[in-house]
C-alpha positions as CSV (number, residue, x, y, z in Angstrom):
1,M,-0.8,8.4,31.2
2,E,-1.6,4.9,31.9
3,A,-0.5,3.8,28.0
4,L,2.5,5.9,28.0
5,F,3.9,4.1,30.9
6,E,3.4,0.7,29.4
7,V,5.3,2.5,26.1
8,V,8.2,3.7,28.4
9,V,8.0,-0.4,30.1
10,F,8.4,-1.9,26.4
11,L,11.2,0.4,25.6
12,A,12.8,-0.2,28.6
13,I,12.4,-4.1,28.2
14,A,13.4,-4.1,24.6
15,T,16.6,-2.0,25.5
16,F,17.5,-4.5,28.5
17,G,17.1,-7.7,25.9
18,A,18.9,-5.8,23.4
19,A,22.0,-5.2,26.2
20,L,21.6,-8.7,27.4
21,A,21.8,-10.3,23.5
22,R,24.9,-8.6,23.1
23,R,26.6,-9.6,26.4
24,L,25.6,-13.1,26.2
25,G,26.5,-13.2,21.9
26,L,22.7,-13.8,21.2
27,L,21.1,-12.3,18.1
28,A,18.7,-9.4,20.0
29,P,15.9,-10.1,17.9
30,I,15.4,-13.8,18.7
31,L,15.9,-13.5,22.5
32,L,13.4,-10.5,22.2
33,V,10.8,-12.8,21.0
34,V,11.2,-15.6,23.6
35,L,11.5,-12.4,26.4
36,G,7.9,-11.2,25.1
37,L,6.5,-15.0,25.1
38,G,7.6,-15.3,28.8
39,L,6.2,-12.0,30.0
40,S,2.8,-13.0,28.1
41,F,2.3,-16.0,30.6
42,L,3.7,-13.4,33.9
43,P,0.1,-12.5,35.7
44,G,-0.5,-8.8,35.9
45,F,1.7,-7.9,32.6
46,P,0.1,-5.7,30.0
47,H,-1.5,-7.6,27.5
48,V,-1.1,-5.3,24.0
49,R,-3.4,-6.3,21.4
50,L,-1.0,-5.5,18.2
51,D,-3.2,-3.2,15.6
52,P,-2.2,-4.2,12.0
53,D,-2.6,-0.7,10.8
54,L,-0.1,0.7,13.5
55,V,2.5,-2.3,12.0
56,L,1.9,-1.4,8.2
57,V,1.4,2.0,8.7
58,G,3.5,3.3,11.8
59,I,6.2,0.7,12.4
60,L,6.8,-1.0,9.1
61,P,7.7,2.5,6.5
62,P,10.4,3.9,9.0
63,L,12.1,0.8,9.2
64,L,11.9,-0.1,5.3
65,Y,13.1,3.4,4.7
66,V,16.1,3.5,6.8
67,A,16.9,0.2,5.6
68,A,16.5,1.6,1.8
69,L,18.7,4.6,2.8
70,E,21.4,2.1,3.3
71,T,20.9,0.1,0.5
72,S,23.5,0.2,-2.4
73,V,21.5,1.0,-5.7
74,P,24.4,-0.4,-7.9
75,A,24.6,-3.3,-5.9
76,F,20.6,-3.9,-6.2
77,R,20.4,-3.0,-9.5
78,L,23.7,-6.0,-10.4
79,N,21.3,-8.8,-8.0
80,L,18.2,-7.1,-9.5
81,R,17.8,-10.9,-10.9
82,P,18.0,-13.0,-8.1
83,I,16.2,-10.3,-5.8
84,L,13.2,-10.5,-8.0
85,L,13.0,-14.1,-8.2
86,L,13.4,-14.4,-4.1
87,A,11.4,-11.3,-3.8
88,V,8.0,-11.6,-6.4
89,G,8.7,-15.6,-8.0
90,L,9.5,-17.6,-4.7
91,V,6.7,-15.2,-2.5
92,L,4.1,-16.1,-4.8
93,F,5.3,-19.9,-4.9
94,T,5.1,-19.9,-1.4
95,A,1.8,-18.2,-0.9
96,F,0.3,-21.2,-3.3
97,V,1.8,-24.1,-1.8
98,V,1.0,-23.1,1.5
99,G,-2.7,-22.2,0.7
100,T,-2.7,-25.9,-1.6
101,V,-1.8,-27.6,1.5
102,V,-4.2,-25.8,3.9
103,H,-7.1,-26.5,1.6
104,L,-6.5,-30.4,1.0
105,L,-6.1,-30.1,5.0
106,L,-9.5,-28.0,5.6
107,P,-11.2,-28.3,2.6
108,E,-14.3,-26.5,4.0
109,L,-12.2,-23.4,3.7
110,P,-12.6,-21.4,0.5
111,Y,-9.3,-21.5,-1.7
112,A,-8.9,-17.7,-1.5
113,I,-8.8,-17.4,2.3
114,C,-6.0,-20.6,2.2
115,L,-4.1,-18.7,-0.4
116,A,-4.5,-15.0,2.0
117,L,-2.6,-17.1,4.8
118,G,-0.1,-18.6,2.3
119,A,0.3,-14.5,0.9
120,V,0.7,-13.7,5.3
121,V,3.4,-16.2,5.8
122,A,5.4,-16.3,2.2
123,P,7.7,-12.9,3.0
124,P,10.9,-13.0,5.6
125,D,11.2,-9.8,7.4
126,A,12.8,-7.4,6.5
127,V,13.9,-6.3,9.9
128,A,14.8,-9.3,10.6
129,A,16.9,-10.5,7.8
130,T,19.1,-7.2,8.0
131,A,19.8,-7.8,11.8
132,V,20.7,-11.4,11.8
133,A,22.5,-11.2,8.2
134,R,24.4,-8.2,9.4
135,R,25.3,-10.0,12.5
136,V,26.2,-13.4,11.6
137,G,28.9,-11.7,8.6
138,L,27.7,-13.6,5.6
139,P,29.1,-12.4,2.8
140,R,28.5,-8.8,1.1
141,R,26.5,-10.6,-2.0
142,V,24.5,-12.8,0.6
143,V,23.2,-10.1,2.7
144,T,22.5,-7.5,-0.2
145,I,20.1,-10.4,-2.2
146,L,18.5,-10.8,2.0
147,E,18.2,-7.4,2.2
148,G,16.9,-6.6,-1.7
149,E,14.7,-9.5,-1.2
150,S,13.2,-7.9,2.2
151,L,12.6,-4.9,0.8
152,V,10.6,-6.5,-2.1
153,N,8.7,-9.3,-1.0
154,D,6.4,-7.4,1.9
155,A,5.0,-5.6,-1.3
156,T,4.5,-9.0,-3.8
157,A,3.0,-10.4,-0.5
158,L,0.4,-7.5,0.6
159,V,-0.7,-7.6,-3.2
160,L,-1.7,-10.8,-3.3
161,L,-3.1,-10.7,0.0
162,R,-5.3,-7.8,-1.3
163,V,-6.5,-9.8,-4.2
164,A,-7.0,-13.0,-2.1
165,I,-9.0,-11.2,0.4
166,V,-11.2,-9.1,-2.4
167,A,-11.9,-12.8,-3.8
168,A,-12.5,-14.4,0.1
169,T,-15.2,-11.8,0.5
170,A,-16.6,-10.9,-2.9
171,T,-19.9,-12.7,-3.8
172,A,-19.9,-16.0,-4.5
173,G,-16.3,-15.5,-5.0
174,R,-15.7,-13.7,-8.1
175,V,-13.1,-12.2,-9.1
176,G,-12.3,-11.9,-13.0
177,V,-8.8,-11.7,-14.2
178,G,-9.0,-8.0,-15.0
179,D,-9.5,-7.5,-11.3
180,V,-6.9,-9.2,-10.4
181,A,-4.7,-7.4,-13.1
182,R,-6.1,-4.1,-12.5
183,E,-5.6,-4.4,-8.4
184,V,-2.0,-5.3,-9.0
185,L,-1.3,-2.6,-11.4
186,V,-2.9,0.4,-9.1
187,A,-0.8,-1.3,-6.3
188,A,2.6,-2.0,-7.8
189,G,2.6,0.8,-10.5
190,G,1.0,3.2,-8.4
191,G,3.5,2.6,-5.8
192,I,6.1,3.3,-8.0
193,L,5.3,6.4,-9.3
194,F,4.7,7.5,-5.7
195,G,7.9,6.8,-4.8
196,L,9.5,8.3,-8.1
197,L,7.3,11.1,-7.0
198,G,8.4,11.4,-3.3
199,V,11.9,11.3,-4.7
200,V,11.6,14.7,-6.7
201,V,10.0,16.5,-3.9
202,F,11.9,15.3,-0.7
203,G,15.0,15.3,-3.1
204,Y,14.6,18.9,-3.6
205,L,13.2,19.7,-0.2
206,H,16.9,18.1,1.6
207,K,18.8,20.2,-1.1
208,R,17.1,23.2,-0.2
209,I,17.2,23.0,3.3
210,T,20.7,23.9,5.1
211,D,19.9,23.3,8.8
212,P,20.9,19.8,10.2
213,V,17.9,19.8,12.6
214,L,15.5,20.4,9.8
215,D,17.1,18.2,7.4
216,N,16.4,15.3,10.1
217,A,13.0,16.5,11.0
218,L,12.2,15.9,7.1
219,S,13.8,13.0,6.9
220,L,11.5,11.6,9.9
221,I,8.9,12.8,7.9
222,V,9.2,11.4,4.5
223,P,8.4,7.7,4.8
224,F,4.7,8.6,6.4
225,A,4.2,11.1,3.9
226,V,5.1,8.3,1.0
227,V,3.1,5.7,2.7
228,F,-0.1,7.8,3.7
229,A,-0.4,9.1,0.1
230,A,0.2,6.5,-1.8
231,E,-2.7,4.3,0.2
232,E,-4.9,6.9,-0.4
233,V,-5.0,5.9,-3.7
234,H,-5.2,2.1,-2.9
235,A,-1.4,1.8,-4.3
236,S,1.1,0.0,-2.2
237,G,2.7,2.0,0.6
238,V,5.6,-0.6,1.1
239,V,6.6,0.2,-2.6
240,A,6.6,3.7,-3.0
241,V,8.7,3.9,0.6
242,V,11.0,1.3,-0.5
243,V,11.7,3.2,-4.4
244,T,11.7,6.8,-2.4
245,G,14.4,5.3,0.1
246,L,16.6,3.9,-2.4
247,G,16.3,7.3,-4.8
248,I,17.1,9.2,-1.9
249,G,19.9,7.5,-0.3
250,H,21.5,7.2,-3.7
251,K,21.7,10.5,-4.2
252,L,22.1,11.9,-0.2
253,P,25.3,13.0,-0.6
254,L,24.4,15.5,-3.6
255,L,21.2,16.1,-1.0
256,M,22.2,16.5,2.6
257,S,25.7,18.6,3.8
258,A,27.6,16.7,5.9
259,A,26.5,18.3,9.4
260,S,23.1,16.5,8.2
261,R,24.3,13.4,7.3
262,L,25.9,12.6,10.5
263,Q,22.7,13.9,12.4
264,V,20.2,11.7,10.1
265,A,22.0,8.9,10.5
266,A,22.7,9.0,14.6
267,F,19.0,9.7,14.6
268,W,17.8,6.6,12.4
269,R,20.7,4.1,13.9
270,L,18.9,5.2,17.5
271,A,14.9,4.7,16.1
272,R,15.8,1.6,14.5
273,F,17.1,0.1,17.7
274,L,14.1,1.2,19.0
275,L,11.5,0.2,16.6
276,E,13.5,-3.2,15.9
277,G,13.5,-3.9,20.0
278,L,9.5,-2.8,20.4
279,V,8.7,-5.0,17.6
280,F,10.2,-8.3,18.3
281,L,9.3,-7.8,22.1
282,L,5.7,-7.4,20.7
283,V,5.4,-10.2,18.5
284,G,6.4,-12.7,21.6
285,L,3.4,-10.5,23.7
286,Q,0.8,-11.4,21.3
287,L,0.8,-15.0,22.3
288,P,-2.2,-14.6,24.6
289,E,-4.5,-12.9,22.0
290,V,-3.7,-15.4,19.5
291,L,-4.6,-18.4,21.6
292,Q,-7.9,-16.3,22.6
293,D,-9.9,-17.8,20.3
294,L,-8.3,-21.0,19.8
295,D,-10.5,-24.2,19.7
296,E,-9.3,-27.0,17.8
297,P,-8.3,-30.3,19.2
298,T,-5.3,-30.5,20.1
299,G,-3.8,-33.7,18.0
300,R,-5.5,-31.7,14.8
301,L,-4.3,-28.3,16.0
302,V,-0.3,-30.0,15.9
303,G,-0.7,-31.9,12.8
304,I,-2.1,-29.0,10.7
305,T,0.5,-26.5,12.5
306,V,3.8,-29.1,11.3
307,A,2.2,-29.3,7.9
308,V,2.3,-25.2,7.4
309,L,6.0,-25.2,9.0
310,A,7.0,-27.6,6.9
311,A,5.2,-26.0,3.3
312,V,7.0,-22.7,4.3
313,F,10.1,-24.3,4.9
314,L,10.4,-26.6,2.0
315,S,9.1,-24.4,-0.7
316,R,11.9,-21.7,0.2
317,F,14.6,-24.6,-0.7
318,V,12.7,-26.0,-3.5
319,W,12.2,-22.3,-5.3
320,I,15.7,-21.1,-4.3
321,F,17.9,-24.1,-6.2
322,P,16.4,-24.5,-9.7
323,A,16.5,-20.5,-9.6
324,A,20.2,-20.5,-8.6
325,Y,21.3,-22.9,-10.9
326,L,18.8,-24.0,-13.8
327,T,19.1,-20.1,-14.7
328,R,23.1,-20.4,-15.5
329,L,21.5,-22.9,-18.2
330,V,21.3,-19.5,-20.2
331,P,24.2,-18.8,-21.7
332,R,23.9,-15.0,-21.0
333,V,23.1,-14.8,-17.3
334,R,26.4,-17.7,-17.0
335,Q,28.5,-15.0,-18.5
336,R,27.4,-12.0,-16.8
337,D,26.7,-14.2,-13.2
338,P,29.3,-17.3,-12.6
339,V,27.2,-20.0,-10.6
340,P,27.3,-19.6,-7.1
341,P,29.1,-21.9,-5.2
342,V,26.5,-24.3,-3.2
343,Q,26.7,-22.9,0.5
344,F,25.0,-19.6,-1.2
345,P,21.6,-21.0,-2.0
346,I,21.9,-23.0,1.6
347,V,22.4,-20.1,3.9
348,I,20.1,-17.9,1.8
349,G,17.3,-21.2,2.0
350,W,18.1,-20.5,5.7
351,A,17.3,-16.9,6.4
352,G,14.0,-17.2,5.8
353,M,12.8,-15.8,9.0
354,R,9.0,-14.2,9.7
355,G,8.2,-11.0,11.7
356,V,5.7,-8.7,12.5
357,V,4.9,-8.0,9.0
358,T,3.3,-11.8,8.8
359,L,1.7,-10.9,12.6
360,A,0.1,-7.6,11.1
361,A,-1.3,-9.1,8.1
362,A,-2.5,-12.1,9.8
363,L,-4.2,-10.0,12.7
364,G,-5.7,-8.2,9.4
365,L,-7.4,-10.9,8.0
366,P,-11.3,-10.4,7.3
367,L,-13.7,-11.4,10.2
368,T,-16.2,-13.2,7.7
369,L,-16.1,-14.2,4.4
370,A,-18.8,-13.5,1.3
371,G,-22.2,-13.4,3.0
372,D,-21.0,-13.2,6.3
373,Q,-19.7,-16.7,6.3
374,P,-17.4,-17.1,9.6
375,Y,-14.6,-19.4,9.3
376,Q,-11.7,-20.8,10.9
377,R,-10.1,-17.4,11.4
378,A,-8.3,-18.0,15.0
379,L,-6.4,-20.9,13.4
380,L,-5.1,-19.0,10.5
381,I,-3.9,-16.2,13.3
382,W,-2.0,-19.4,15.2
383,L,-0.7,-20.7,12.2
384,A,1.0,-17.4,11.3
385,F,2.0,-16.7,14.6
386,A,3.7,-20.3,14.3
387,V,5.6,-19.8,11.5
388,I,7.0,-16.3,12.9
389,V,8.0,-18.2,15.9
390,A,9.8,-21.4,14.6
391,T,11.4,-19.8,11.8
392,L,12.4,-16.7,13.5
393,V,13.5,-18.4,16.8
394,G,14.6,-21.8,14.6
395,Q,16.5,-20.9,11.8
396,G,17.4,-17.2,13.4
397,A,19.2,-19.1,16.5
398,T,20.7,-21.8,13.8
399,L,21.6,-19.4,11.3
400,P,25.5,-18.8,13.1
401,W,26.0,-22.5,13.4
402,V,25.0,-23.1,9.8
403,A,26.8,-19.9,8.5
404,R,29.9,-21.7,10.3
405,R,29.3,-24.9,9.3
406,L,29.1,-24.0,5.4
407,R,32.4,-22.6,5.5
408,L,31.2,-19.5,3.1
409,P,33.8,-17.9,1.0
410,P,34.6,-14.9,2.8
411,D,34.8,-11.3,1.0
412,D,38.3,-10.8,0.7
413,P,39.5,-7.9,3.3
414,V,43.0,-7.4,1.4
415,Q,40.9,-6.8,-2.1
416,D,38.7,-4.2,-0.6
417,A,41.9,-2.4,1.2
418,L,43.5,-2.2,-2.0
419,S,40.4,-0.7,-3.7
420,A,40.0,1.8,-1.4
421,A,43.4,2.7,-0.7
422,A,44.4,2.8,-5.2
423,V,40.8,5.0,-4.7
424,Q,42.2,7.0,-1.7
425,Q,45.5,7.9,-3.6
426,Q,43.1,9.4,-6.8
427,A,41.2,11.1,-3.9
428,S,44.4,12.8,-2.7
429,K,46.0,13.6,-5.7
430,A,42.8,15.6,-6.7
431,A,42.4,17.0,-3.6
432,R,46.1,18.0,-3.5
433,E,45.3,20.2,-7.4
434,R,42.7,21.6,-5.6
435,L,44.7,22.9,-2.8
436,D,47.3,24.1,-5.5
437,E,44.7,26.1,-7.2
438,L,43.8,27.9,-4.2
439,A,47.0,27.6,-2.1
440,Q,48.0,31.4,-3.9
441,G,47.9,34.3,-0.8
442,A,47.1,31.5,1.7
443,P,49.4,31.6,4.8
444,P,52.2,28.7,3.9
445,A,51.7,27.0,7.5
446,V,48.2,26.6,6.6
447,V,49.2,24.9,3.2
448,E,51.7,22.5,4.7
449,R,49.6,21.6,7.3
450,L,46.8,20.7,4.6
451,R,49.4,19.2,2.7
452,G,50.2,17.0,5.7
453,L,46.6,16.1,5.9
454,V,46.0,14.7,2.7
455,Q,49.4,12.8,2.9
456,S,48.2,11.2,6.3
457,R,44.7,9.9,4.6
458,T,46.8,8.5,1.8
459,N,49.3,6.5,4.6
460,L,46.1,5.7,6.6
461,A,44.6,3.6,3.8
462,W,47.5,2.0,2.4
463,E,48.6,0.5,6.2
464,R,44.9,-0.9,6.1
465,L,46.7,-3.5,3.9
466,G,49.2,-4.6,6.6
467,G,48.6,-7.2,9.4
468,S,46.6,-6.3,12.3
469,D,49.5,-7.7,14.8
470,R,51.5,-4.2,15.2
471,E,50.4,-1.0,15.9
472,T,50.5,1.0,12.7
473,P,51.4,5.0,12.9
474,S,47.8,6.0,12.6
475,R,46.8,3.9,15.3
476,A,49.9,5.0,17.6
477,Y,48.0,8.9,16.8
478,G,44.8,7.8,17.8
479,R,45.9,6.1,21.3
480,L,48.2,9.2,22.3
481,R,45.7,11.3,21.0
482,Q,43.0,10.3,22.7
483,E,44.7,10.2,26.0
484,M,45.6,14.2,25.0
485,I,41.8,14.8,24.6
486,D,40.9,13.1,28.0
487,A,43.5,15.5,29.3
488,E,42.1,18.9,28.1
489,R,38.6,17.8,28.9
490,E,39.4,17.5,32.9
491,V,41.1,20.8,33.1
492,F,37.9,22.5,31.4
493,R,35.9,20.5,33.5
494,A,37.9,21.3,36.5
495,A,37.9,25.3,35.5
496,R,34.3,25.0,35.1
497,D,33.7,23.7,38.4
498,A,35.9,26.2,39.9
499,G,33.8,28.9,38.5
500,R,36.8,30.1,36.6
501,I,34.7,29.7,32.7
502,P,31.2,29.8,32.4
503,E,29.0,26.5,31.4
504,E,28.9,27.8,27.6
505,V,32.8,27.5,27.4
506,L,33.1,24.0,28.3
507,V,29.9,22.7,26.2
508,R,32.2,24.8,23.3
509,A,35.3,23.1,24.3
510,Y,33.8,19.6,24.9
511,R,32.1,19.8,21.4
512,D,35.4,20.8,19.6
513,L,36.7,17.9,21.5
514,D,34.0,15.5,20.7
515,L,34.3,15.9,17.0
516,E,37.7,15.4,17.2
517,E,37.6,12.4,18.9
518,S,35.1,10.7,16.6
519,L,37.5,11.6,14.1
520,L,39.8,9.3,15.9
521,R,37.7,6.4,15.8
522,P,38.2,5.0,12.9
523,E,42.1,5.2,13.2
524,A,42.2,3.5,16.4
525,D,39.7,0.4,15.3
């Protein structure tokens, strides 16, 4: 009962923090981390130890799954080269840079465990990248690259971490090239296979299910089932859930009914909001746990922390600029993907926030090394925690300012609206042709009403090309119809209160009016 009470309290605080962030115009992840840090010093406030398995198997899979569902596969494929350069190349580069720096500062530590710390702090957080990038309003391609990086980089880091831990805990630290290759093949290759299997199995089930509630329940089960199956054979559950999410998300219109898609989207919106808020709050609350066994002298601790932070921050920029511009020396790459403006690599470099995966991986470091040899585990956990707070609060809080100062070339809304209007006109033509095929025998009034609906959708698409300083016919329709719906609701409510209609009639009427109001929102915005 006490544990359940604490969960409810944490969810309430996370919700309050997110609401306060919106009220103050701040980024919710940053405010929640700061709020967690403050609450961790509050006497009597529950101290929660974050279980690494809970994060990596219980929290991360659904967040990665919903992010993959919403990722455009064509856009992901189009930006595959920069995504892989960041998600694989940059993670490995950062891990080795940080590992080398830590080994130079702490030569008594085996290089393998230093490399493990590098793998821990190397991947930017999927949740932070998505939450911050979209809120800041970065150009679409930058958001796609950051989201794609955050979907894949956890797998790279966790596979490298697994190899480094095996090397650090093996007898005499002897791990051959064949052992490393086998570990990578099983983790990455197995993850891809299980992810593709998840697409086939759960795609088939989604297509067979017609009940939106069952579709929603299955959608909740998918990420956990895929992760558990992959981890059972030591494959990468992160890779598996990302592959499954990308595959099902790409085919979602063919797998689910409209009612199912609406319900699933609403459910995952709420689940992501609660999980993200809870995750960032819990990160801040880990401070007492991190400091508990730390016994390094203050001066030495500060020096090592600053050196690791510098290595993490600088390695990202050192990698990104050559990756962005030297690759364009290849004529084929330059022809297919022109040189980006310098603002793009700068903002991508600045968006390297670390989060809960880094903390969970740090807490999962082995208690002892080969031969039960103790080491400075508490110091490594502190360094990982310091990287999280510094990058999330420091870079995350300043990212909007950096984006404004850089004056990033925005996406062209006119071009977007023009493309949408052109496609809508083709869709309306297809709808009219289908209506003409089926109109025979239907009441003329119904046919004319449907023709008017098709025409109004076409008009709405072209209206978006106009300026926003005047009320378009569609917006006027939405405003007036909203007032009419409110009046209708009041009549039904009064009739229910007077006992003239039962509650069931009111519920059905409200459902119909709510559905119509939901259709008015895009036109009224």
